[in-house]
PDB file of N, CA, C, O and CB in Angstrom:
ATOM      1  N   MET A   1       0.838  -0.927   0.011  1.00  0.00           N
ATOM      2  CA  MET A   1      -0.173  -0.137  -0.152  1.00  0.00           C
ATOM      3  C   MET A   1       1.012   1.532  -0.219  1.00  0.00           C
ATOM      4  O   MET A   1       0.939   2.525  -0.943  1.00  0.00           O
ATOM      5  CB  MET A   1      -1.516  -0.438   1.321  1.00  0.00           C
ATOM      6  N   LYS A   2       1.989   1.157   0.891  1.00  0.00           N
ATOM      7  CA  LYS A   2       3.141   2.257   0.732  1.00  0.00           C
ATOM      8  C   LYS A   2       3.568   2.729  -0.470  1.00  0.00           C
ATOM      9  O   LYS A   2       3.999   3.869  -0.643  1.00  0.00           O
ATOM     10  CB  LYS A   2       4.292   1.860   1.247  1.00  0.00           C
ATOM     11  N   VAL A   3       3.433   1.661  -1.534  1.00  0.00           N
ATOM     12  CA  VAL A   3       4.221   1.916  -2.683  1.00  0.00           C
ATOM     13  C   VAL A   3       3.368   2.693  -3.483  1.00  0.00           C
ATOM     14  O   VAL A   3       3.834   3.648  -4.105  1.00  0.00           O
ATOM     15  CB  VAL A   3       4.729   0.701  -3.386  1.00  0.00           C
ATOM     16  N   PHE A   4       1.839   2.324  -3.564  1.00  0.00           N
ATOM     17  CA  PHE A   4       0.986   3.118  -4.261  1.00  0.00           C
ATOM     18  C   PHE A   4       0.880   4.635  -3.738  1.00  0.00           C
ATOM     19  O   PHE A   4       0.706   5.559  -4.533  1.00  0.00           O
ATOM     20  CB  PHE A   4      -0.298   2.447  -4.234  1.00  0.00           C
ATOM     21  N   TYR A   5       0.983   4.809  -2.519  1.00  0.00           N
ATOM     22  CA  TYR A   5       0.638   6.055  -1.883  1.00  0.00           C
ATOM     23  C   TYR A   5       2.101   6.799  -2.289  1.00  0.00           C
ATOM     24  O   TYR A   5       1.956   7.925  -2.765  1.00  0.00           O
ATOM     25  CB  TYR A   5       0.221   5.900  -0.090  1.00  0.00           C
ATOM     26  N   ALA A   6       3.250   6.399  -2.184  1.00  0.00           N
ATOM     27  CA  ALA A   6       4.391   6.994  -2.892  1.00  0.00           C
ATOM     28  C   ALA A   6       4.205   7.238  -4.485  1.00  0.00           C
ATOM     29  O   ALA A   6       4.812   8.241  -4.861  1.00  0.00           O
ATOM     30  CB  ALA A   6       5.590   6.064  -2.660  1.00  0.00           C
ATOM     31  N   MET A   7       3.563   6.607  -5.417  1.00  0.00           N
ATOM     32  CA  MET A   7       3.679   6.838  -6.381  1.00  0.00           C
ATOM     33  C   MET A   7       2.619   7.855  -6.944  1.00  0.00           C
ATOM     34  O   MET A   7       2.657   8.387  -8.053  1.00  0.00           O
ATOM     35  CB  MET A   7       3.823   5.785  -6.835  1.00  0.00           C
ATOM     36  N   THR A   8       1.531   8.045  -5.831  1.00  0.00           N
ATOM     37  CA  THR A   8       0.382   8.971  -5.856  1.00  0.00           C
ATOM     38  C   THR A   8       1.060  10.511  -5.431  1.00  0.00           C
ATOM     39  O   THR A   8       0.605  11.571  -5.860  1.00  0.00           O
ATOM     40  CB  THR A   8      -0.889   8.390  -4.703  1.00  0.00           C
ATOM     41  N   LEU A   9       2.054  10.421  -4.649  1.00  0.00           N
ATOM     42  CA  LEU A   9       2.685  11.700  -4.213  1.00  0.00           C
ATOM     43  C   LEU A   9       3.481  11.907  -5.177  1.00  0.00           C
ATOM     44  O   LEU A   9       3.501  13.073  -5.573  1.00  0.00           O
ATOM     45  CB  LEU A   9       3.385  11.758  -2.928  1.00  0.00           C
ATOM     46  N   TYR A  10       4.252  11.068  -5.777  1.00  0.00           N
ATOM     47  CA  TYR A  10       5.256  11.689  -7.075  1.00  0.00           C
ATOM     48  C   TYR A  10       4.536  12.157  -8.026  1.00  0.00           C
ATOM     49  O   TYR A  10       4.936  13.200  -8.542  1.00  0.00           O
ATOM     50  CB  TYR A  10       6.206  10.686  -7.834  1.00  0.00           C
ATOM     51  N   ASN A  11       3.392  11.597  -8.490  1.00  0.00           N
ATOM     52  CA  ASN A  11       2.408  12.188  -9.217  1.00  0.00           C
ATOM     53  C   ASN A  11       1.874  13.624  -9.082  1.00  0.00           C
ATOM     54  O   ASN A  11       1.498  14.420  -9.942  1.00  0.00           O
ATOM     55  CB  ASN A  11       1.482  11.443  -9.064  1.00  0.00           C
ATOM     56  N   LEU A  12       1.954  13.714  -7.766  1.00  0.00           N
ATOM     57  CA  LEU A  12       1.343  15.166  -7.328  1.00  0.00           C
ATOM     58  C   LEU A  12       2.491  16.144  -6.792  1.00  0.00           C
ATOM     59  O   LEU A  12       2.390  16.978  -5.892  1.00  0.00           O
ATOM     60  CB  LEU A  12       0.171  14.978  -6.050  1.00  0.00           C
ATOM     61  N   LYS A  13       3.692  15.807  -7.632  1.00  0.00           N
ATOM     62  CA  LYS A  13       5.089  16.296  -7.368  1.00  0.00           C
ATOM     63  C   LYS A  13       5.584  16.578  -6.009  1.00  0.00           C
ATOM     64  O   LYS A  13       5.964  17.702  -5.681  1.00  0.00           O
ATOM     65  CB  LYS A  13       5.270  17.451  -8.042  1.00  0.00           C
ATOM     66  N   GLY A  14       5.582  15.459  -5.137  1.00  0.00           N
ATOM     67  CA  GLY A  14       5.721  15.454  -3.973  1.00  0.00           C
ATOM     68  C   GLY A  14       7.232  14.211  -3.828  1.00  0.00           C
ATOM     69  O   GLY A  14       7.420  13.310  -3.010  1.00  0.00           O
ATOM     70  N   TYR A  15       7.978  14.626  -4.857  1.00  0.00           N
ATOM     71  CA  TYR A  15       9.058  13.535  -5.031  1.00  0.00           C
ATOM     72  C   TYR A  15       9.838  13.350  -3.883  1.00  0.00           C
ATOM     73  O   TYR A  15      10.156  12.208  -3.550  1.00  0.00           O
ATOM     74  CB  TYR A  15       9.999  13.818  -6.130  1.00  0.00           C
ATOM     75  N   SER A  16      10.177  14.308  -3.251  1.00  0.00           N
ATOM     76  CA  SER A  16      11.407  14.002  -1.827  1.00  0.00           C
ATOM     77  C   SER A  16      10.386  12.736  -1.118  1.00  0.00           C
ATOM     78  O   SER A  16      10.675  11.539  -1.099  1.00  0.00           O
ATOM     79  CB  SER A  16      11.733  15.869  -0.313  1.00  0.00           C
ATOM     80  N   LYS A  17       9.335  13.261  -0.648  1.00  0.00           N
ATOM     81  CA  LYS A  17       8.730  12.399   0.508  1.00  0.00           C
ATOM     82  C   LYS A  17       8.235  10.962  -0.408  1.00  0.00           C
ATOM     83  O   LYS A  17       8.146   9.937   0.268  1.00  0.00           O
ATOM     84  CB  LYS A  17       7.225  13.343   1.400  1.00  0.00           C
ATOM     85  N   ALA A  18       7.967  10.865  -1.659  1.00  0.00           N
ATOM     86  CA  ALA A  18       7.773   9.758  -2.515  1.00  0.00           C
ATOM     87  C   ALA A  18       9.050   8.805  -2.529  1.00  0.00           C
ATOM     88  O   ALA A  18       8.987   7.583  -2.660  1.00  0.00           O
ATOM     89  CB  ALA A  18       7.438  10.283  -3.926  1.00  0.00           C
ATOM     90  N   MET A  19       9.881   9.331  -2.419  1.00  0.00           N
ATOM     91  CA  MET A  19      11.305   8.714  -2.673  1.00  0.00           C
ATOM     92  C   MET A  19      11.757   8.170  -1.113  1.00  0.00           C
ATOM     93  O   MET A  19      12.303   7.081  -0.936  1.00  0.00           O
ATOM     94  CB  MET A  19      12.512  10.020  -3.371  1.00  0.00           C
ATOM     95  N   GLU A  20      11.433   9.108  -0.041  1.00  0.00           N
ATOM     96  CA  GLU A  20      11.302   8.695   1.095  1.00  0.00           C
ATOM     97  C   GLU A  20      10.762   7.175   1.382  1.00  0.00           C
ATOM     98  O   GLU A  20      11.299   6.131   1.753  1.00  0.00           O
ATOM     99  CB  GLU A  20      10.582   9.619   1.599  1.00  0.00           C
ATOM    100  N   ILE A  21       9.512   7.546   1.048  1.00  0.00           N
ATOM    101  CA  ILE A  21       8.782   6.007   1.203  1.00  0.00           C
ATOM    102  C   ILE A  21       9.277   4.966   0.769  1.00  0.00           C
ATOM    103  O   ILE A  21       9.544   3.926   1.371  1.00  0.00           O
ATOM    104  CB  ILE A  21       7.616   5.836   0.639  1.00  0.00           C
ATOM    105  N   LEU A  22       9.457   5.338  -0.699  1.00  0.00           N
ATOM    106  CA  LEU A  22       9.953   3.935  -1.207  1.00  0.00           C
ATOM    107  C   LEU A  22      11.126   3.383  -0.814  1.00  0.00           C
ATOM    108  O   LEU A  22      11.051   2.167  -0.642  1.00  0.00           O
ATOM    109  CB  LEU A  22      10.086   3.897  -2.508  1.00  0.00           C
ATOM    110  N   LEU A  23      12.680   4.103  -0.523  1.00  0.00           N
ATOM    111  CA  LEU A  23      13.780   3.773   0.039  1.00  0.00           C
ATOM    112  C   LEU A  23      13.396   3.019   1.326  1.00  0.00           C
ATOM    113  O   LEU A  23      13.815   1.863   1.383  1.00  0.00           O
ATOM    114  CB  LEU A  23      14.613   4.943   0.219  1.00  0.00           C
ATOM    115  N   PHE A  24      12.746   3.424   2.264  1.00  0.00           N
ATOM    116  CA  PHE A  24      12.436   2.783   3.488  1.00  0.00           C
ATOM    117  C   PHE A  24      11.639   1.539   3.271  1.00  0.00           C
ATOM    118  O   PHE A  24      11.911   0.559   3.965  1.00  0.00           O
ATOM    119  CB  PHE A  24      11.723   3.700   4.374  1.00  0.00           C
ATOM    120  N   SER A  25      10.739   1.476   2.435  1.00  0.00           N
ATOM    121  CA  SER A  25      10.048   0.357   2.326  1.00  0.00           C
ATOM    122  C   SER A  25      10.865  -0.836   1.491  1.00  0.00           C
ATOM    123  O   SER A  25      10.733  -2.036   1.730  1.00  0.00           O
ATOM    124  CB  SER A  25       8.744   0.754   1.703  1.00  0.00           C
ATOM    125  N   ILE A  26      11.672  -0.312   0.539  1.00  0.00           N
ATOM    126  CA  ILE A  26      12.629  -1.270   0.390  1.00  0.00           C
ATOM    127  C   ILE A  26      13.756  -1.730   1.450  1.00  0.00           C
ATOM    128  O   ILE A  26      14.110  -2.902   1.577  1.00  0.00           O
ATOM    129  CB  ILE A  26      13.196  -0.876  -0.640  1.00  0.00           C
ATOM    130  N   ALA A  27      14.230  -0.733   2.136  1.00  0.00           N
ATOM    131  CA  ALA A  27      14.899  -1.288   2.886  1.00  0.00           C
ATOM    132  C   ALA A  27      14.347  -2.242   3.875  1.00  0.00           C
ATOM    133  O   ALA A  27      14.975  -3.287   4.044  1.00  0.00           O
ATOM    134  CB  ALA A  27      15.480  -0.461   3.328  1.00  0.00           C
ATOM    135  N   GLN A  28      13.498  -2.081   4.406  1.00  0.00           N
ATOM    136  CA  GLN A  28      12.492  -2.705   5.065  1.00  0.00           C
ATOM    137  C   GLN A  28      12.109  -4.539   4.740  1.00  0.00           C
ATOM    138  O   GLN A  28      12.068  -5.504   5.503  1.00  0.00           O
ATOM    139  CB  GLN A  28      11.306  -1.730   4.679  1.00  0.00           C
ATOM    140  N   THR A  29      11.929  -4.431   3.578  1.00  0.00           N
ATOM    141  CA  THR A  29      11.200  -5.786   3.056  1.00  0.00           C
ATOM    142  C   THR A  29      12.407  -6.319   2.097  1.00  0.00           C
ATOM    143  O   THR A  29      12.128  -7.435   1.661  1.00  0.00           O
ATOM    144  CB  THR A  29       9.539  -5.494   2.100  1.00  0.00           C
ATOM    145  N   SER A  30      13.351  -5.956   1.760  1.00  0.00           N
ATOM    146  CA  SER A  30      14.327  -6.604   0.961  1.00  0.00           C
ATOM    147  C   SER A  30      15.294  -7.447   1.577  1.00  0.00           C
ATOM    148  O   SER A  30      15.899  -7.139   2.604  1.00  0.00           O
ATOM    149  CB  SER A  30      14.984  -5.716   0.289  1.00  0.00           C
ATOM    150  N   SER A  31      15.449  -8.593   0.901  1.00  0.00           N
ATOM    151  CA  SER A  31      16.243  -9.700   1.392  1.00  0.00           C
ATOM    152  C   SER A  31      17.732  -9.467   0.506  1.00  0.00           C
ATOM    153  O   SER A  31      18.632 -10.303   0.591  1.00  0.00           O
ATOM    154  CB  SER A  31      15.385 -11.292   1.083  1.00  0.00           C
ATOM    155  N   ASP A  32      17.820  -8.626  -0.073  1.00  0.00           N
ATOM    156  CA  ASP A  32      18.922  -8.383  -1.167  1.00  0.00           C
ATOM    157  C   ASP A  32      20.160  -8.055  -0.136  1.00  0.00           C
ATOM    158  O   ASP A  32      19.903  -7.223   0.734  1.00  0.00           O
ATOM    159  CB  ASP A  32      18.524  -6.971  -2.382  1.00  0.00           C
ATOM    160  N   ARG A  33      21.124  -8.474  -0.145  1.00  0.00           N
ATOM    161  CA  ARG A  33      22.575  -8.595   0.647  1.00  0.00           C
ATOM    162  C   ARG A  33      22.928  -7.017   0.350  1.00  0.00           C
ATOM    163  O   ARG A  33      22.804  -6.337   1.369  1.00  0.00           O
ATOM    164  CB  ARG A  33      23.917  -9.932  -0.104  1.00  0.00           C
ATOM    165  N   ASN A  34      23.234  -6.467  -0.514  1.00  0.00           N
ATOM    166  CA  ASN A  34      23.309  -5.214  -0.755  1.00  0.00           C
ATOM    167  C   ASN A  34      22.526  -4.124   0.045  1.00  0.00           C
ATOM    168  O   ASN A  34      23.089  -3.304   0.771  1.00  0.00           O
ATOM    169  CB  ASN A  34      23.038  -5.167  -1.942  1.00  0.00           C
ATOM    170  N   ILE A  35      21.185  -4.187  -0.153  1.00  0.00           N
ATOM    171  CA  ILE A  35      20.266  -3.453   0.395  1.00  0.00           C
ATOM    172  C   ILE A  35      20.253  -3.580   2.032  1.00  0.00           C
ATOM    173  O   ILE A  35      19.951  -2.596   2.709  1.00  0.00           O
ATOM    174  CB  ILE A  35      19.009  -3.840  -0.252  1.00  0.00           C
ATOM    175  N   LYS A  36      20.538  -4.632   2.541  1.00  0.00           N
ATOM    176  CA  LYS A  36      20.474  -5.008   3.917  1.00  0.00           C
ATOM    177  C   LYS A  36      22.365  -4.160   4.405  1.00  0.00           C
ATOM    178  O   LYS A  36      22.754  -3.835   5.527  1.00  0.00           O
ATOM    179  CB  LYS A  36      20.203  -7.216   4.052  1.00  0.00           C
ATOM    180  N   ASN A  37      22.857  -4.087   3.525  1.00  0.00           N
ATOM    181  CA  ASN A  37      24.416  -3.179   4.183  1.00  0.00           C
ATOM    182  C   ASN A  37      24.134  -1.679   4.220  1.00  0.00           C
ATOM    183  O   ASN A  37      24.699  -0.818   4.894  1.00  0.00           O
ATOM    184  CB  ASN A  37      26.009  -3.333   3.027  1.00  0.00           C
ATOM    185  N   ILE A  38      23.189  -1.565   3.393  1.00  0.00           N
ATOM    186  CA  ILE A  38      22.783   0.145   3.678  1.00  0.00           C
ATOM    187  C   ILE A  38      21.635   0.317   4.320  1.00  0.00           C
ATOM    188  O   ILE A  38      21.249   1.483   4.411  1.00  0.00           O
ATOM    189  CB  ILE A  38      22.562   1.062   2.390  1.00  0.00           C
ATOM    190  N   LYS A  39      21.032  -0.454   4.754  1.00  0.00           N
ATOM    191  CA  LYS A  39      19.523  -0.359   5.629  1.00  0.00           C
ATOM    192  C   LYS A  39      19.801   0.531   6.883  1.00  0.00           C
ATOM    193  O   LYS A  39      18.998   1.334   7.357  1.00  0.00           O
ATOM    194  CB  LYS A  39      18.901  -2.031   6.246  1.00  0.00           C
ATOM    195  N   LYS A  40      21.272   0.225   7.427  1.00  0.00           N
ATOM    196  CA  LYS A  40      21.379   0.923   8.756  1.00  0.00           C
ATOM    197  C   LYS A  40      21.609   2.329   8.590  1.00  0.00           C
ATOM    198  O   LYS A  40      21.291   3.103   9.492  1.00  0.00           O
ATOM    199  CB  LYS A  40      22.471   0.371   9.607  1.00  0.00           C
ATOM    200  N   LEU A  41      22.199   2.787   7.388  1.00  0.00           N
ATOM    201  CA  LEU A  41      22.308   4.149   6.674  1.00  0.00           C
ATOM    202  C   LEU A  41      21.046   4.700   6.702  1.00  0.00           C
ATOM    203  O   LEU A  41      20.703   5.605   7.462  1.00  0.00           O
ATOM    204  CB  LEU A  41      22.802   4.102   5.217  1.00  0.00           C
ATOM    205  N   LEU A  42      20.324   4.136   5.844  1.00  0.00           N
ATOM    206  CA  LEU A  42      18.702   4.609   5.768  1.00  0.00           C
ATOM    207  C   LEU A  42      17.881   4.822   7.297  1.00  0.00           C
ATOM    208  O   LEU A  42      17.206   5.814   7.574  1.00  0.00           O
ATOM    209  CB  LEU A  42      17.793   3.279   4.874  1.00  0.00           C
ATOM    210  N   ASN A  43      18.099   3.741   8.127  1.00  0.00           N
ATOM    211  CA  ASN A  43      17.416   3.916   9.316  1.00  0.00           C
ATOM    212  C   ASN A  43      17.815   5.085  10.006  1.00  0.00           C
ATOM    213  O   ASN A  43      17.016   5.847  10.550  1.00  0.00           O
ATOM    214  CB  ASN A  43      17.552   2.831  10.125  1.00  0.00           C
ATOM    215  N   SER A  44      19.063   5.239   9.991  1.00  0.00           N
ATOM    216  CA  SER A  44      19.880   6.801  10.415  1.00  0.00           C
ATOM    217  C   SER A  44      19.374   8.060  10.214  1.00  0.00           C
ATOM    218  O   SER A  44      19.442   9.077  10.905  1.00  0.00           O
ATOM    219  CB  SER A  44      21.112   7.036   9.705  1.00  0.00           C
ATOM    220  N   MET A  45      18.759   7.788   8.958  1.00  0.00           N
ATOM    221  CA  MET A  45      18.277   9.112   8.598  1.00  0.00           C
ATOM    222  C   MET A  45      17.113   9.876   9.121  1.00  0.00           C
ATOM    223  O   MET A  45      16.115   9.220   9.420  1.00  0.00           O
ATOM    224  CB  MET A  45      18.069   9.061   7.427  1.00  0.00           C
ATOM    225  N   PRO A  46      17.096  11.082   9.265  1.00  0.00           N
ATOM    226  CA  PRO A  46      16.245  11.790  10.075  1.00  0.00           C
ATOM    227  C   PRO A  46      14.805  11.719   9.030  1.00  0.00           C
ATOM    228  O   PRO A  46      15.073  12.050   7.875  1.00  0.00           O
ATOM    229  CB  PRO A  46      16.938  13.428  10.471  1.00  0.00           C
ATOM    230  N   ILE A  47      13.566  11.399   9.228  1.00  0.00           N
ATOM    231  CA  ILE A  47      12.480  11.308   8.676  1.00  0.00           C
ATOM    232  C   ILE A  47      11.642  12.932   8.544  1.00  0.00           C
ATOM    233  O   ILE A  47      11.397  13.537   9.588  1.00  0.00           O
ATOM    234  CB  ILE A  47      11.787  10.192   9.507  1.00  0.00           C
ATOM    235  N   ASN A  48      11.433  13.256   7.818  1.00  0.00           N
ATOM    236  CA  ASN A  48      10.898  14.619   7.633  1.00  0.00           C
ATOM    237  C   ASN A  48       9.151  14.454   7.856  1.00  0.00           C
ATOM    238  O   ASN A  48       8.421  15.440   7.761  1.00  0.00           O
ATOM    239  CB  ASN A  48      11.378  15.225   5.970  1.00  0.00           C
TER     240      ASN A  48
END
């Protein structure tokens, strides 16, 4: 559901928030080794 919300935000020119939602969704759900390596970085970023 978050992905569709992000797509809507992007279409409404809410680019930054849309990308934030997508990046955090990927970090939380991916099993990819490379994504897991940067998950800590993404989780330490402030959320606006």
